[in-house]
mmCIF file as Biopython writes it, N, C-alpha, C and O atoms, coordinates in Angstrom:
data_model
#
loop_
_atom_site.group_PDB
_atom_site.id
_atom_site.type_symbol
_atom_site.label_atom_id
_atom_site.label_alt_id
_atom_site.label_comp_id
_atom_site.label_asym_id
_atom_site.label_entity_id
_atom_site.label_seq_id
_atom_site.pdbx_PDB_ins_code
_atom_site.Cartn_x
_atom_site.Cartn_y
_atom_site.Cartn_z
_atom_site.occupancy
_atom_site.B_iso_or_equiv
_atom_site.auth_seq_id
_atom_site.auth_asym_id
_atom_site.pdbx_PDB_model_num
ATOM 1   N N  . UNK A ? 1  ? 97.814  69.079 87.060 1.0 0.0 1  A 1 
ATOM 2   C CA . UNK A ? 1  ? 97.687  70.296 86.273 1.0 0.0 1  A 1 
ATOM 3   C C  . UNK A ? 1  ? 96.375  71.002 86.646 1.0 0.0 1  A 1 
ATOM 4   O O  . UNK A ? 1  ? 95.321  70.374 86.743 1.0 0.0 1  A 1 
ATOM 5   N N  . UNK A ? 2  ? 96.467  72.280 86.845 1.0 0.0 2  A 1 
ATOM 6   C CA . UNK A ? 2  ? 95.293  73.071 87.202 1.0 0.0 2  A 1 
ATOM 7   C C  . UNK A ? 2  ? 94.590  73.516 85.925 1.0 0.0 2  A 1 
ATOM 8   O O  . UNK A ? 2  ? 95.206  74.069 85.014 1.0 0.0 2  A 1 
ATOM 9   N N  . UNK A ? 3  ? 93.297  73.262 85.883 1.0 0.0 3  A 1 
ATOM 10  C CA . UNK A ? 3  ? 92.520  73.679 84.715 1.0 0.0 3  A 1 
ATOM 11  C C  . UNK A ? 3  ? 92.008  75.094 84.956 1.0 0.0 3  A 1 
ATOM 12  O O  . UNK A ? 3  ? 91.390  75.380 85.982 1.0 0.0 3  A 1 
ATOM 13  N N  . UNK A ? 4  ? 92.272  75.961 84.004 1.0 0.0 4  A 1 
ATOM 14  C CA . UNK A ? 4  ? 91.831  77.351 84.106 1.0 0.0 4  A 1 
ATOM 15  C C  . UNK A ? 4  ? 90.436  77.510 83.520 1.0 0.0 4  A 1 
ATOM 16  O O  . UNK A ? 4  ? 90.038  76.792 82.603 1.0 0.0 4  A 1 
ATOM 17  N N  . UNK A ? 5  ? 89.712  78.462 84.071 1.0 0.0 5  A 1 
ATOM 18  C CA . UNK A ? 5  ? 88.421  78.801 83.487 1.0 0.0 5  A 1 
ATOM 19  C C  . UNK A ? 5  ? 88.680  79.612 82.222 1.0 0.0 5  A 1 
ATOM 20  O O  . UNK A ? 5  ? 89.580  80.451 82.183 1.0 0.0 5  A 1 
ATOM 21  N N  . UNK A ? 6  ? 87.896  79.358 81.208 1.0 0.0 6  A 1 
ATOM 22  C CA . UNK A ? 6  ? 88.078  80.050 79.931 1.0 0.0 6  A 1 
ATOM 23  C C  . UNK A ? 6  ? 87.829  81.542 80.101 1.0 0.0 6  A 1 
ATOM 24  O O  . UNK A ? 6  ? 86.818  81.962 80.666 1.0 0.0 6  A 1 
ATOM 25  N N  . UNK A ? 7  ? 88.767  82.328 79.603 1.0 0.0 7  A 1 
ATOM 26  C CA . UNK A ? 7  ? 88.630  83.784 79.692 1.0 0.0 7  A 1 
ATOM 27  C C  . UNK A ? 7  ? 88.325  84.356 78.321 1.0 0.0 7  A 1 
ATOM 28  O O  . UNK A ? 7  ? 88.674  83.771 77.296 1.0 0.0 7  A 1 
ATOM 29  N N  . UNK A ? 8  ? 87.677  85.493 78.314 1.0 0.0 8  A 1 
ATOM 30  C CA . UNK A ? 8  ? 87.435  86.196 77.058 1.0 0.0 8  A 1 
ATOM 31  C C  . UNK A ? 8  ? 88.165  87.527 77.119 1.0 0.0 8  A 1 
ATOM 32  O O  . UNK A ? 8  ? 88.342  88.099 78.194 1.0 0.0 8  A 1 
ATOM 33  N N  . UNK A ? 9  ? 88.583  88.011 75.974 1.0 0.0 9  A 1 
ATOM 34  C CA . UNK A ? 9  ? 89.350  89.247 75.902 1.0 0.0 9  A 1 
ATOM 35  C C  . UNK A ? 9  ? 88.645  90.233 74.983 1.0 0.0 9  A 1 
ATOM 36  O O  . UNK A ? 9  ? 88.121  89.858 73.935 1.0 0.0 9  A 1 
ATOM 37  N N  . UNK A ? 10 ? 88.638  91.487 75.386 1.0 0.0 10 A 1 
ATOM 38  C CA . UNK A ? 10 ? 88.007  92.521 74.569 1.0 0.0 10 A 1 
ATOM 39  C C  . UNK A ? 10 ? 88.876  92.820 73.347 1.0 0.0 10 A 1 
ATOM 40  O O  . UNK A ? 10 ? 90.069  92.518 73.324 1.0 0.0 10 A 1 
ATOM 41  N N  . UNK A ? 11 ? 88.263  93.406 72.356 1.0 0.0 11 A 1 
ATOM 42  C CA . UNK A ? 11 ? 89.007  93.806 71.160 1.0 0.0 11 A 1 
ATOM 43  C C  . UNK A ? 11 ? 90.095  94.805 71.531 1.0 0.0 11 A 1 
ATOM 44  O O  . UNK A ? 11 ? 91.183  94.786 70.956 1.0 0.0 11 A 1 
ATOM 45  N N  . UNK A ? 12 ? 89.804  95.669 72.480 1.0 0.0 12 A 1 
ATOM 46  C CA . UNK A ? 12 ? 90.789  96.667 72.921 1.0 0.0 12 A 1 
ATOM 47  C C  . UNK A ? 12 ? 92.019  95.986 73.546 1.0 0.0 12 A 1 
ATOM 48  O O  . UNK A ? 12 ? 93.157  96.368 73.273 1.0 0.0 12 A 1 
ATOM 49  N N  . UNK A ? 13 ? 91.771  94.980 74.381 1.0 0.0 13 A 1 
ATOM 50  C CA . UNK A ? 13 ? 92.868  94.249 75.010 1.0 0.0 13 A 1 
ATOM 51  C C  . UNK A ? 13 ? 93.716  93.547 73.952 1.0 0.0 13 A 1 
ATOM 52  O O  . UNK A ? 13 ? 94.945  93.565 74.030 1.0 0.0 13 A 1 
ATOM 53  N N  . UNK A ? 14 ? 93.075  92.936 72.972 1.0 0.0 14 A 1 
ATOM 54  C CA . UNK A ? 14 ? 93.791  92.244 71.907 1.0 0.0 14 A 1 
ATOM 55  C C  . UNK A ? 14 ? 94.664  93.214 71.116 1.0 0.0 14 A 1 
ATOM 56  O O  . UNK A ? 14 ? 95.813  92.910 70.798 1.0 0.0 14 A 1 
ATOM 57  N N  . UNK A ? 15 ? 94.113  94.371 70.806 1.0 0.0 15 A 1 
ATOM 58  C CA . UNK A ? 15 ? 94.890  95.388 70.081 1.0 0.0 15 A 1 
ATOM 59  C C  . UNK A ? 15 ? 96.096  95.821 70.895 1.0 0.0 15 A 1 
ATOM 60  O O  . UNK A ? 15 ? 97.180  96.025 70.349 1.0 0.0 15 A 1 
ATOM 61  N N  . UNK A ? 16 ? 95.908  95.962 72.205 1.0 0.0 16 A 1 
ATOM 62  C CA . UNK A ? 16 ? 96.998  96.363 73.088 1.0 0.0 16 A 1 
ATOM 63  C C  . UNK A ? 16 ? 98.117  95.316 73.064 1.0 0.0 16 A 1 
ATOM 64  O O  . UNK A ? 16 ? 99.296  95.670 73.041 1.0 0.0 16 A 1 
ATOM 65  N N  . UNK A ? 17 ? 97.753  94.039 73.070 1.0 0.0 17 A 1 
ATOM 66  C CA . UNK A ? 17 ? 98.753  92.966 73.037 1.0 0.0 17 A 1 
ATOM 67  C C  . UNK A ? 17 ? 99.538  92.997 71.729 1.0 0.0 17 A 1 
ATOM 68  O O  . UNK A ? 17 ? 100.757 92.823 71.724 1.0 0.0 17 A 1 
ATOM 69  N N  . UNK A ? 18 ? 98.831  93.219 70.621 1.0 0.0 18 A 1 
ATOM 70  C CA . UNK A ? 18 ? 99.491  93.312 69.315 1.0 0.0 18 A 1 
ATOM 71  C C  . UNK A ? 18 ? 100.442 94.500 69.290 1.0 0.0 18 A 1 
ATOM 72  O O  . UNK A ? 18 ? 101.561 94.384 68.789 1.0 0.0 18 A 1 
ATOM 73  N N  . UNK A ? 19 ? 100.017 95.628 69.818 1.0 0.0 19 A 1 
ATOM 74  C CA . UNK A ? 19 ? 100.869 96.820 69.844 1.0 0.0 19 A 1 
ATOM 75  C C  . UNK A ? 19 ? 102.121 96.585 70.673 1.0 0.0 19 A 1 
ATOM 76  O O  . UNK A ? 19 ? 103.212 96.993 70.275 1.0 0.0 19 A 1 
ATOM 77  N N  . UNK A ? 20 ? 101.979 95.934 71.816 1.0 0.0 20 A 1 
ATOM 78  C CA . UNK A ? 20 ? 103.144 95.631 72.642 1.0 0.0 20 A 1 
ATOM 79  C C  . UNK A ? 20 ? 104.143 94.777 71.867 1.0 0.0 20 A 1 
ATOM 80  O O  . UNK A ? 20 ? 105.345 95.038 71.896 1.0 0.0 20 A 1 
ATOM 81  N N  . UNK A ? 21 ? 103.643 93.766 71.179 1.0 0.0 21 A 1 
ATOM 82  C CA . UNK A ? 21 ? 104.512 92.880 70.404 1.0 0.0 21 A 1 
ATOM 83  C C  . UNK A ? 21 ? 105.176 93.631 69.244 1.0 0.0 21 A 1 
ATOM 84  O O  . UNK A ? 21 ? 106.368 93.459 68.990 1.0 0.0 21 A 1 
ATOM 85  N N  . UNK A ? 22 ? 104.410 94.453 68.555 1.0 0.0 22 A 1 
ATOM 86  C CA . UNK A ? 22 ? 104.962 95.208 67.423 1.0 0.0 22 A 1 
ATOM 87  C C  . UNK A ? 22 ? 105.984 96.250 67.886 1.0 0.0 22 A 1 
ATOM 88  O O  . UNK A ? 22 ? 106.868 96.639 67.123 1.0 0.0 22 A 1 
ATOM 89  N N  . UNK A ? 23 ? 105.859 96.693 69.124 1.0 0.0 23 A 1 
ATOM 90  C CA . UNK A ? 23 ? 106.800 97.668 69.662 1.0 0.0 23 A 1 
ATOM 91  C C  . UNK A ? 23 ? 108.047 97.019 70.259 1.0 0.0 23 A 1 
ATOM 92  O O  . UNK A ? 23 ? 108.885 97.700 70.850 1.0 0.0 23 A 1 
ATOM 93  N N  . UNK A ? 24 ? 108.164 95.697 70.101 1.0 0.0 24 A 1 
ATOM 94  C CA . UNK A ? 24 ? 109.399 95.029 70.486 1.0 0.0 24 A 1 
ATOM 95  C C  . UNK A ? 24 ? 109.354 94.184 71.750 1.0 0.0 24 A 1 
ATOM 96  O O  . UNK A ? 24 ? 110.361 93.574 72.111 1.0 0.0 24 A 1 
ATOM 97  N N  . UNK A ? 25 ? 108.229 94.133 72.421 1.0 0.0 25 A 1 
ATOM 98  C CA . UNK A ? 25 ? 108.131 93.297 73.614 1.0 0.0 25 A 1 
ATOM 99  C C  . UNK A ? 25 ? 108.051 91.832 73.177 1.0 0.0 25 A 1 
ATOM 100 O O  . UNK A ? 25 ? 107.334 91.505 72.231 1.0 0.0 25 A 1 
ATOM 101 N N  . UNK A ? 26 ? 108.776 90.962 73.856 1.0 0.0 26 A 1 
ATOM 102 C CA . UNK A ? 26 ? 108.784 89.559 73.462 1.0 0.0 26 A 1 
ATOM 103 C C  . UNK A ? 26 ? 107.474 88.872 73.845 1.0 0.0 26 A 1 
ATOM 104 O O  . UNK A ? 26 ? 106.774 89.303 74.761 1.0 0.0 26 A 1 
ATOM 105 N N  . UNK A ? 27 ? 107.161 87.796 73.125 1.0 0.0 27 A 1 
ATOM 106 C CA . UNK A ? 27 ? 105.958 87.022 73.446 1.0 0.0 27 A 1 
ATOM 107 C C  . UNK A ? 27 ? 106.022 86.516 74.875 1.0 0.0 27 A 1 
ATOM 108 O O  . UNK A ? 27 ? 105.034 86.575 75.607 1.0 0.0 27 A 1 
ATOM 109 N N  . UNK A ? 28 ? 107.185 86.021 75.271 1.0 0.0 28 A 1 
ATOM 110 C CA . UNK A ? 28 ? 107.354 85.473 76.624 1.0 0.0 28 A 1 
ATOM 111 C C  . UNK A ? 28 ? 107.070 86.547 77.673 1.0 0.0 28 A 1 
ATOM 112 O O  . UNK A ? 28 ? 106.424 86.262 78.681 1.0 0.0 28 A 1 
ATOM 113 N N  . UNK A ? 29 ? 107.538 87.770 77.455 1.0 0.0 29 A 1 
ATOM 114 C CA . UNK A ? 29 ? 107.323 88.856 78.413 1.0 0.0 29 A 1 
ATOM 115 C C  . UNK A ? 29 ? 105.838 89.217 78.515 1.0 0.0 29 A 1 
ATOM 116 O O  . UNK A ? 29 ? 105.333 89.467 79.609 1.0 0.0 29 A 1 
ATOM 117 N N  . UNK A ? 30 ? 105.150 89.243 77.388 1.0 0.0 30 A 1 
ATOM 118 C CA . UNK A ? 30 ? 103.712 89.556 77.388 1.0 0.0 30 A 1 
ATOM 119 C C  . UNK A ? 30 ? 102.939 88.455 78.109 1.0 0.0 30 A 1 
ATOM 120 O O  . UNK A ? 30 ? 102.067 88.734 78.931 1.0 0.0 30 A 1 
ATOM 121 N N  . UNK A ? 31 ? 103.266 87.203 77.794 1.0 0.0 31 A 1 
ATOM 122 C CA . UNK A ? 31 ? 102.597 86.065 78.427 1.0 0.0 31 A 1 
ATOM 123 C C  . UNK A ? 31 ? 102.773 86.114 79.942 1.0 0.0 31 A 1 
ATOM 124 O O  . UNK A ? 31 ? 101.814 85.930 80.692 1.0 0.0 31 A 1 
ATOM 125 N N  . UNK A ? 32 ? 103.994 86.360 80.382 1.0 0.0 32 A 1 
ATOM 126 C CA . UNK A ? 32 ? 104.272 86.406 81.825 1.0 0.0 32 A 1 
ATOM 127 C C  . UNK A ? 32 ? 103.588 87.588 82.501 1.0 0.0 32 A 1 
ATOM 128 O O  . UNK A ? 32 ? 103.004 87.436 83.574 1.0 0.0 32 A 1 
ATOM 129 N N  . UNK A ? 33 ? 103.656 88.749 81.889 1.0 0.0 33 A 1 
ATOM 130 C CA . UNK A ? 33 ? 103.101 89.962 82.500 1.0 0.0 33 A 1 
ATOM 131 C C  . UNK A ? 33 ? 101.578 89.915 82.623 1.0 0.0 33 A 1 
ATOM 132 O O  . UNK A ? 33 ? 101.020 90.380 83.617 1.0 0.0 33 A 1 
ATOM 133 N N  . UNK A ? 34 ? 100.910 89.358 81.621 1.0 0.0 34 A 1 
ATOM 134 C CA . UNK A ? 34 ? 99.443  89.362 81.612 1.0 0.0 34 A 1 
ATOM 135 C C  . UNK A ? 34 ? 98.838  88.001 81.958 1.0 0.0 34 A 1 
ATOM 136 O O  . UNK A ? 34 ? 97.632  87.800 81.818 1.0 0.0 34 A 1 
ATOM 137 N N  . UNK A ? 35 ? 99.677  87.072 82.407 1.0 0.0 35 A 1 
ATOM 138 C CA . UNK A ? 35 ? 99.230  85.739 82.826 1.0 0.0 35 A 1 
ATOM 139 C C  . UNK A ? 35 ? 98.397  85.056 81.735 1.0 0.0 35 A 1 
ATOM 140 O O  . UNK A ? 35 ? 97.291  84.574 81.982 1.0 0.0 35 A 1 
ATOM 141 N N  . UNK A ? 36 ? 98.962  85.030 80.524 1.0 0.0 36 A 1 
ATOM 142 C CA . UNK A ? 36 ? 98.300  84.411 79.384 1.0 0.0 36 A 1 
ATOM 143 C C  . UNK A ? 36 ? 98.914  83.043 79.108 1.0 0.0 36 A 1 
ATOM 144 O O  . UNK A ? 36 ? 99.998  82.728 79.602 1.0 0.0 36 A 1 
ATOM 145 N N  . UNK A ? 37 ? 98.222  82.243 78.326 1.0 0.0 37 A 1 
ATOM 146 C CA . UNK A ? 37 ? 98.812  81.010 77.820 1.0 0.0 37 A 1 
ATOM 147 C C  . UNK A ? 37 ? 99.391  81.320 76.453 1.0 0.0 37 A 1 
ATOM 148 O O  . UNK A ? 37 ? 98.950  82.254 75.785 1.0 0.0 37 A 1 
ATOM 149 N N  . UNK A ? 38 ? 100.379 80.538 76.035 1.0 0.0 38 A 1 
ATOM 150 C CA . UNK A ? 38 ? 100.956 80.792 74.699 1.0 0.0 38 A 1 
ATOM 151 C C  . UNK A ? 38 ? 99.924  80.747 73.586 1.0 0.0 38 A 1 
ATOM 152 O O  . UNK A ? 38 ? 100.012 81.518 72.631 1.0 0.0 38 A 1 
ATOM 153 N N  . UNK A ? 39 ? 98.953  79.859 73.693 1.0 0.0 39 A 1 
ATOM 154 C CA . UNK A ? 39 ? 97.948  79.764 72.631 1.0 0.0 39 A 1 
ATOM 155 C C  . UNK A ? 39 ? 96.977  80.946 72.640 1.0 0.0 39 A 1 
ATOM 156 O O  . UNK A ? 39 ? 96.407  81.281 71.601 1.0 0.0 39 A 1 
ATOM 157 N N  . UNK A ? 40 ? 96.784  81.578 73.790 1.0 0.0 40 A 1 
ATOM 158 C CA . UNK A ? 40 ? 95.878  82.728 73.818 1.0 0.0 40 A 1 
ATOM 159 C C  . UNK A ? 40 ? 96.526  83.965 73.220 1.0 0.0 40 A 1 
ATOM 160 O O  . UNK A ? 40 ? 95.847  84.872 72.738 1.0 0.0 40 A 1 
ATOM 161 N N  . UNK A ? 41 ? 97.857  83.985 73.260 1.0 0.0 41 A 1 
ATOM 162 C CA . UNK A ? 41 ? 98.530  85.131 72.659 1.0 0.0 41 A 1 
ATOM 163 C C  . UNK A ? 41 ? 98.634  84.920 71.166 1.0 0.0 41 A 1 
ATOM 164 O O  . UNK A ? 41 ? 99.172  85.772 70.458 1.0 0.0 41 A 1 
#
């Protein structure tokens, strides 16, 4: 298993992720598109 370096996200990025989810995008699609881990989303 490859260990990733810890990333930090801006408040703006977090708001964008929430908006995408509220607008109907699935969690899986957001995770795949932005290369996130499930726990970071």
